Every structure is written in C-alpha cells, then in structure tokens.
N, C-alpha and C positions, 0 to 999 in steps of 0.2 A: 504493499500499500504507499510506504514512505516513497519508493522508486517511481511509482505511477505520479504523485504529487510532485516530486523533484522534476519529472520530464514536462508535467504541465507547466511549472513555474517556468522553466527554460524556453518554452514555446511562447509564454505570454510575454517574457522580457524582450524575445527576439522579434515580436511582431510590431511592425510600425504603429506610432500612436496617432497615425492619419491614414486615410484610404487612398488619398492623390500620391502619386508617385513622385511629383515635385516636392522639392522642400518647402517648407513655411519660410517666408522672409517679411521683414519688417522694416519700416521707416525708409521704403524706396519712393523715389519721387521722381515723375518724368517731366524733363525740362527741353527746351529749344531755345536756339539762338540763331539770328538770321542777319546776313549783312548783304547788301545790293550797292549797285551803282550803275551810273550810265556810262556806256560804252560807244565811243564812235563808231560809226559804220565806217568800213573801209573797202568794201567790194561791192561793185555794181553788178546786178544780174538782171540780165533780160530773156525773155522768151518769145520767139516769133514762131509764126506758123506759116504754112502755104495749104491752102484748101481749094479743091475742084470738085466739082459736080457735072455730070453729065450722063450719057446714056449708056457708054461702055467702060468699063472698069480700065482697061488695059491703056488706053491713052492718058486717061485721067493720071494712073500711076506715074507713066512717063512724064508727064509734065510736074507733078509734084516732085518727083526724084531728080528732075533737072534743076527744078528751082533750088532745092535744099543742096545738092551739089555746088551750086554755084554759091549759096550762102557760105557753105563750108570753105570753099577756095578762098572767098573776099575775107572771112574770119581768120583765116590761116596766113594772110598777108600782114596782117596787124600784130606786131609784137606785143605780148603780155595778153592777150585775149584767149580764153580757153573755151572751146566750142564741143557741144555734145547734141546727138541727136536724140529726139523723143518722141515716143507715142505714135508709130506709124499705124494709121486705121483707114480700113476699107469697108464701109458701110452700105447696106441697100437702101434705097429710098423708097417708099411706098405710098401710093395714092389710092384711096379707094380699096385698099387691101390687096392692090396689085403693085408688083414690081414695077416702077417708074423711071429707076436711074441708079446712080452710084455716087457716093461722096467718099473723098480719097483725103486724107489729111496726115499731115507730119509736122512737128514741132522742132524748133532748134533753140537750144539753151545756150547762152553765152554769158561768161562772168570775166569780170577783170579788176585788178586793184589800179588801173589807169583809167578813171572814169571818162575823162575826155576823150580818150582814143575810142572808147566802146561807145560813147555817145554820139561820135561822129560816125562810126561803122552803123549804128542802128539807123541813123538818118539816111544813108546810102542802101541799106539792104530794104528799104521799103518800097524800093523801085519793083522788087519782086515778091516780097514778104510782106506779112500783115504783122503787127505787134500785137501781143497778147499782154505783156505784163512787162514792167521795167520798176525796178525798186533795188534799194542798199540793203546789205545785211553785213555781220560781223563775220569775219574769216575765222576757220577754226583755230588758228595760231593765236589770234587775239583774244578769241573767247577763252581759251586755256589759260592763257596768262592773266585774264582778268578772273577767272573762277579760283586759281590757284591763291591769289590775293585776297579775295573774298573767305575762302575756306579758313585761312588765318585770323580773320576778323571775325569769322561766324563762332569758331572755336572759342577765341577770347570772351565772347558775348556769352556763350555756353557756360564757360567757368565763371564769370562774373554772375550769373544768375544763380549757379550752385552755390557760391560762397555766400549770396545774398540768403538763400533758403536755409543755408546751413546756420549762419549766424541769427536769423529771426527765430528759429526752432530751437536753439540752445545746443546744437549738437557740437561735439568735439571736433569734428572732421567728417569727410566722406570718402568713398572710394567710387570710381567709376565701374558701373555694370556693364553698361552698353552704349553705344556711340554710333550713329548712322549720319553719313553725310550725303546729302542730296543736292547735286548742282545743277540738276535740272538743264536748261538751255534757255538762249534768248526768247523773248517774246514773240507773236506772231509777227510774219515778216511784211513790212508793209507794201503794197503793190499799187503802183501810179498807173492806170490804164491810159492809153493814148486815146484822144479824142477821134481821130480818124483811123479806125481799124484797117479801113481795105485801101489805104493810100498806094497807088502804084508808081506814083512819081517818086523821084529822089527827095527827101524831106530834109528840114534843118533839124540839126541834132536837138533831143528834148532836153529841156531845161529841168535838173535835178538837184535837189539838195540831199547831202548824206544824211544829216541828223545823227541821233544817238539810239541806242537799244539799252533796254534795263536787262541788267543780268544779276541774278539774286543765287544765294547759297544758303541753305538750312540745315542745321545741325541738330538732329534730334537724339535724345539720350536717356538713360535711367542712372541715377545715382543711389547710392544707399548710405544713408546718414550713420556715423557712428557716435553711440551714446557716450555721455560723460560718465 
C-alpha cells in the first residue's frame, strides 16, 4: 500500500500545474516604435502603349510589333534609359454576340534617373505610341538607404517607450522577448496621365515635378518587466 501511495505522489508531482503547453508568463508588454521621413523621388517612370483594332489579327499584330520595336530602338539610343516591354494582348471584339474584329495591344515601360532625357524621349515617342502614365518614384538604392536610417530611429523610439513603461510601472528593468521590423515600402506611386492619349505627332516633353515620397518603418515587440 505504501508503494502505491508513493507512485501516486510521484505522478502528481511530475504532472504540470496547468493544462496549456505554453509556460505561464507575467509582466509582458507589447510596444511599437515608428519612424518616417519624406524621401525625394529620383526615378522617372513612363508607360506607353500601342493599340490597333481591325478585322484581321495578323496585320494588327505586325503594326503593333513594328511600333514597339521602333520605340525600343529610340529608347536604346538614349543613355541612362531602361526599357521593358509589357503586356502583349490579342483580344476578340464582339458585337451582338458575334465576332466583329480584333484588338492588339502592347505596352512599353521606360525608366531613368535622368528625367530630362526621358521626358524628351517621351515627347518624340508620341509620334507612334500613346502615353498611359508618367510619374516619379524612389529608386531601390535610395529606398534601402532611407529605410536603414529609419530602422535605427524606430528602434530608438521602441527603447524609449520600453524605458517609459518600465519606469511608470516601477520595474527594476526589462528584457526583450520579441522584436519585429516592418520596413514596408513607399506609398502609392503617383501617376500623371497625359491629356492627349492618342497623339500621333511628336509632342513637347511633359512638364513634371519629382516631389517626395513618405517612407516609414515600424518596430513591434514584446518586453518582459523585471520585478524589484
């Protein structure tokens, strides 16, 4: 009988005092720190397109291909301009539920950190291409540099809040339990649509202002206060 009672006592002493597998924690506080700044846009981005409609898809495709090839050739002759083709589409056109023709379209994306050169190129490309959008954005290199500086500021803000909480709650100190850094990205890219989308004659370069972009970094974390 004594042996049975001893076994039961050992089993009870080894059984956890709580049903949850996670250990009990106390004095934990969730905090965040944020830092943001306005960063000057340094890259001009434009998207142009060619679109043709007609009865036969093959000749339309040939026209679109020729215009895009011409656009690429013009862009390749300008130093500091990157060109990329986008979204080739061939779509049927229906009238009264019957096939009446075809629509062929392709876009050309241009970007440059030499805005004057690209703006002049956009003006000349409108002889055969239409402008869909033009706007400024922050280059990846400048964005990373800004985010690195903001991470330092956000962590400093987090530490200041942690120290404030520790002091107000009368704790001896705190330890960092968890920390997450969210650098996100720049806000929505502004687009400046051209007034005359279907201009076919060479046009004057568009007037554009680079402006700035808001970039922010948020640090979220958990601290555990140390009791006195």
